[in-house]
C-alpha positions in Angstrom: 0.0 0.0 0.0 1.9 3.0 -1.3 -1.0 5.4 -0.7 -4.8 5.1 -0.3 -6.4 7.9 -2.3 -10.0 8.8 -3.3 -10.1 6.4 -6.3 -9.0 3.5 -4.1 -11.7 4.4 -1.6 -14.4 4.5 -4.2 -13.3 1.1 -5.6 -13.3 -0.4 -2.2 -16.8 0.9 -1.4 -18.1 -0.7 -4.6 -16.3 -3.9 -3.9 -17.6 -4.2 -0.3 -21.2 -3.2 -1.4 -21.2 -6.1 -3.9 -19.9 -8.7 -1.4 -22.0 -7.4 1.5 -25.3 -6.1 0.2 -26.4 -5.2 3.8 -23.9 -2.3 3.7 -25.4 1.1 2.8 -23.4 3.8 1.0 -24.6 7.3 0.4 -23.0 10.7 -0.4 -23.3 13.4 2.3 -21.8 16.3 0.3 -19.0 17.3 -2.0 -15.5 18.6 -1.6 -14.3 21.9 -3.0 -13.4 20.2 -6.2 -16.7 18.3 -6.5 -15.7 14.9 -5.2 -18.6 13.1 -3.4 -17.9 12.5 0.3 -19.2 9.0 1.0 -20.7 7.7 4.2 -21.0 4.0 4.9 -23.5 2.3 7.2 -23.2 -1.1 8.8 -25.8 -2.4 11.1 -29.6 -2.2 11.4 -29.9 -1.0 15.0 -31.9 2.1 16.1 -28.9 3.4 18.1 -26.5 5.3 15.9 -22.8 5.8 16.3 -20.3 7.6 14.0 -16.6 7.4 13.1 -14.8 9.7 10.6 -11.3 9.7 9.2 -8.9 11.7 7.0 -10.1 15.1 8.2 -6.4 16.0 7.8 -5.0 15.3 4.4 -1.6 13.9 5.6 -3.4 11.5 8.0 -4.8 9.6 5.1 -3.8 6.2 6.6 -6.8 6.5 8.9 -9.0 5.8 5.8 -7.8 2.3 5.1 -7.7 1.6 8.8 -11.5 2.3 9.2 -12.3 0.5 5.9 -10.4 -2.6 7.0 -12.4 -2.5 10.3 -15.7 -2.2 8.4 -14.7 -5.2 6.1 -13.7 -7.4 9.1 -16.9 -6.4 10.9 -19.0 -7.2 7.9 -17.3 -10.5 7.4 -18.0 -11.5 11.0 -21.6 -10.4 10.7 -22.2 -12.3 7.4 -20.7 -15.5 8.8 -22.3 -15.2 12.2 -19.0 -15.7 13.9 -17.7 -13.9 17.0 -14.9 -11.3 16.5 -12.6 -10.6 19.4 -15.1 -12.4 21.6 -18.0 -10.2 20.6 -21.3 -11.3 19.0 -21.3 -8.9 16.0 -24.8 -9.9 15.0 -26.1 -8.9 18.4 -24.1 -5.6 18.2 -25.3 -4.7 14.7 -28.9 -5.6 15.5 -28.8 -3.0 18.3 -26.5 -0.4 16.6 -25.9 1.3 13.3 -22.3 2.4 12.7 -22.0 5.3 10.2 -18.5 5.8 8.8 -17.2 8.8 6.8 -13.9 7.3 5.7 -12.4 10.4 3.9 -13.7 13.8 4.9 -10.9 15.6 3.0 -10.6 13.9 -0.4 -9.0 16.8 -2.3 -6.4 17.2 0.4 -5.6 13.5 0.4 -5.1 13.6 -3.3 -2.8 16.6 -3.0 -0.6 14.8 -0.4 -0.4 11.6 -2.4 0.0 13.0 -5.9 1.2 16.6 -5.6 -0.1 19.3 -7.9 0.0 19.3 -11.7 0.1 22.2 -14.1 -3.5 21.6 -15.0 -4.7 21.8 -11.3 -7.0 24.8 -10.9 -5.4 25.7 -7.6 -1.8 25.1 -8.7 -0.5 28.7 -8.3 -2.3 29.2 -5.0 -1.2 25.9 -3.5 2.5 26.5 -4.4 2.3 29.9 -2.9 0.7 28.7 0.3 3.3 25.9 0.5 6.1 28.4 0.2 7.0 27.3 -3.3 7.6 23.7 -2.2 6.3 21.0 -4.7 6.3 18.4 -1.8 2.8 18.5 -0.2 3.4 15.4 2.1 3.0 17.6 5.2 -0.2 19.2 4.1 -3.2 18.9 6.5 -5.7 21.4 5.1 -8.2 21.1 2.4 -7.5 22.3 -1.2 -8.3 25.9 -0.2 -5.7 25.9 2.6 -8.3 25.7 5.4 -7.7 23.2 8.3 -11.0 21.4 8.5 -10.5 20.5 12.2 -10.4 24.2 13.0 -13.7 24.9 11.1 -16.4 24.1 13.7 -18.4 26.6 15.8 -17.0 25.7 19.2 -15.1 28.8 20.5 -13.8 29.3 16.9 -12.7 32.8 17.5 -10.4 31.8 20.4 -8.8 29.0 18.3 -8.2 31.4 15.4 -6.5 33.9 17.7 -4.4 31.2 19.4 -3.3 29.8 16.0 -2.4 33.2 14.7 -2.5 31.9 11.1 -3.4 34.9 8.9 -4.4 33.0 5.8 -4.5 29.8 3.8 -1.6 27.3 4.3 -0.7 23.7 5.0 -2.3 23.7 8.5 -3.9 25.7 11.3 -5.9 28.2 9.3 -9.5 28.0 10.4 -11.0 30.0 7.5 -12.6 33.4 7.6 -15.4 32.1 9.9 -16.7 28.7 11.0 -18.1 26.3 8.4 -17.0 28.1 5.2 -15.7 24.8 3.7 -18.1 22.3 2.0 -16.4 19.3 3.6 -16.9 20.7 7.2 -20.5 21.7 6.3 -21.2 18.2 5.0 -19.9 16.6 8.2 -21.8 19.0 10.4 -25.1 18.6 8.5 -24.7 14.8 8.5 -24.1 14.8 12.3 -27.1 17.1 12.9 -29.3 14.8 10.9 -28.5 11.6 12.9 -29.0 11.1 16.6 -25.5 9.8 17.2 -25.0 8.6 20.8 -21.3 9.3 20.4 -18.7 10.0 17.8 -15.0 9.1 17.2 -12.7 11.2 14.9 -9.6 9.3 13.8 -6.3 11.3 13.5 -2.6 10.6 13.7 -0.4 10.5 15.7 0.5 10.2 19.4 -1.4 7.1 20.7 -3.7 9.3 22.7 -7.5 9.6 23.2 -9.0 13.1 23.8 -12.4 12.9 25.5 -13.3 16.2 27.0 -14.3 19.7 25.9 -14.5 22.7 28.3 -16.7 20.7 30.8 -19.5 20.2 28.2 -18.8 16.4 28.1 -21.2 14.1 30.0 -20.0 12.4 33.1 -19.5 9.0 31.4 -17.0 10.3 28.9 -13.9 9.9 31.0 -14.8 6.3 31.9 -15.5 5.5 28.2 -12.1 6.9 27.3 -10.4 4.8 30.0 -12.1 1.7 28.5 -10.8 2.6 25.0 -7.4 3.2 26.4 -7.3 -0.1 28.3 -7.8 -2.2 25.2 -5.2 -0.3 23.1 -2.5 0.9 25.4 -3.3 4.5 24.4 -3.3 7.3 26.9 -6.6 9.1 27.8 -5.8 12.8 27.8 -7.9 15.7 29.3 -7.2 18.4 26.7 -7.0 22.1 27.3 -6.4 25.1 25.0 -7.9 23.4 21.9 -11.1 24.6 20.2 -13.1 24.5 16.9 -12.5 20.8 16.2 -15.2 18.4 15.2 -15.1 16.5 18.5 -15.3 19.8 20.4 -18.3 21.0 18.5 -20.1 17.6 18.9 -19.6 17.6 22.6 -20.6 21.3 23.1 -23.6 21.1 20.7 -25.1 17.8 21.7 -23.6 17.2 25.2 -22.8 13.6 24.3 -19.5 11.8 24.3 -17.0 12.6 21.6 -13.5 11.3 21.1 -10.5 12.2 19.0 -8.2 9.2 18.7 -4.6 9.9 17.7 -3.5 6.7 16.0 0.1 5.5 16.1 3.3 7.4 16.9 5.9 9.0 14.6 5.8 11.8 12.0 2.8 12.4 9.7 2.2 11.0 7.3 2.8 7.7 9.1 4.4 5.1 6.8 2.2 2.6 4.9 4.4 -0.1 6.3 3.0 0.5 9.7 -0.5 -0.4 8.7 -0.7 -3.8 10.3 0.7 -2.5 13.6 -1.7 0.5 13.6 -4.7 -1.7 12.8 -3.9 -4.0 15.7 -4.1 -0.9 17.9 -7.2 0.7 16.4 -9.5 -2.3 15.8 -10.0 -3.1 19.6 -10.7 0.6 20.2 -13.4 0.7 17.5 -14.9 -2.6 18.5 -15.0 -1.5 22.2 -16.5 1.8 21.1 -19.3 0.0 19.3 -20.1 -1.8 22.6 -19.6 1.1 25.0 -23.3 2.0 25.5 -24.2 -1.6 26.2 -21.5 -2.1 28.7 -22.5 1.1 30.6 -26.3 0.8 30.5 
C-alpha cells in the first residue's frame, strides 16, 4: 500500500457493497473540487454511532484503517461468527455504525499526488506551500483551510491562538466557521443523525482526547479509559484546543465525543506501519461499538 487515495476508496466501497449487500453507501456532500464525500452504514440498529477519518490530508492512513475495520466487521456479521469475543450480529442488530472514511478527499489527493500544471489551484497551492512542490505535510483542504479548525466551538479563540493569517498547509480555520463544504457536509450529517457518540480518527500520538470545556457528559472519562485499556493508548484531558469536530459535537449535543490519535511518529505515518496500527485501532473501534451496552 503506497497510498490510499480517493479512487481506491471508491473502488473499495463498490467492492464491499457487492460482497455485503447489507452495507449502505450514500454521499453526504461534495468537496471543494466536486468529489462526493461518501458515508457507509453497517448495522440495522436504532442506536446510531459515528466514526470519521482523513479530516487532515496527511493523515490519510486512517481511511484504510477504518475501511479494514468495516470489512472485518461485515465478514464476521455475514458469517455469524464472533470477533474478538464479541457477538457482532447482536451488536449490529442494536447499533448502526456510520463511517465517513475520507472527509478531505481533495487534500488527500494533494498529499499523495502533488499538484499538476492543470490543477485549478496550482498557483495558490504552491504559494501557500512556500514554493515547495512536496505536499506530504499538508493537513488542510484544497483551499488551505484546516477542516478541524472549522467548527463553531469557540472558533474565534482558536483562530486567535493559532495566529494563522491566511491559507496554508495547516492551522488556518478560515474566515469564519463552516466556510468549507467538507466541514459543512460533516456538520449537517451529524445534525441529521442522533449519534450517541462519535469518534474522529487522526494521527499521531497514541492518545485519546475525550473532554471539551466541561461540556462532556459524566461518562466520557470512563469511556475513554475503557478505550485506552484495550489499546494501550493514553486518555488525555485536553485544554487550549477549540473548533474541532469533537469539540463541536460535545458542546452542541452534550454527548461523548473522542479524538483518537493513532500510532506514533511523524505524519504521514508510513504505509508499512498499517498492520501495527490496525492491531491498535481495531480493539478501540470494536469496544466503542459496545460502550453503551457495557454502561447501561
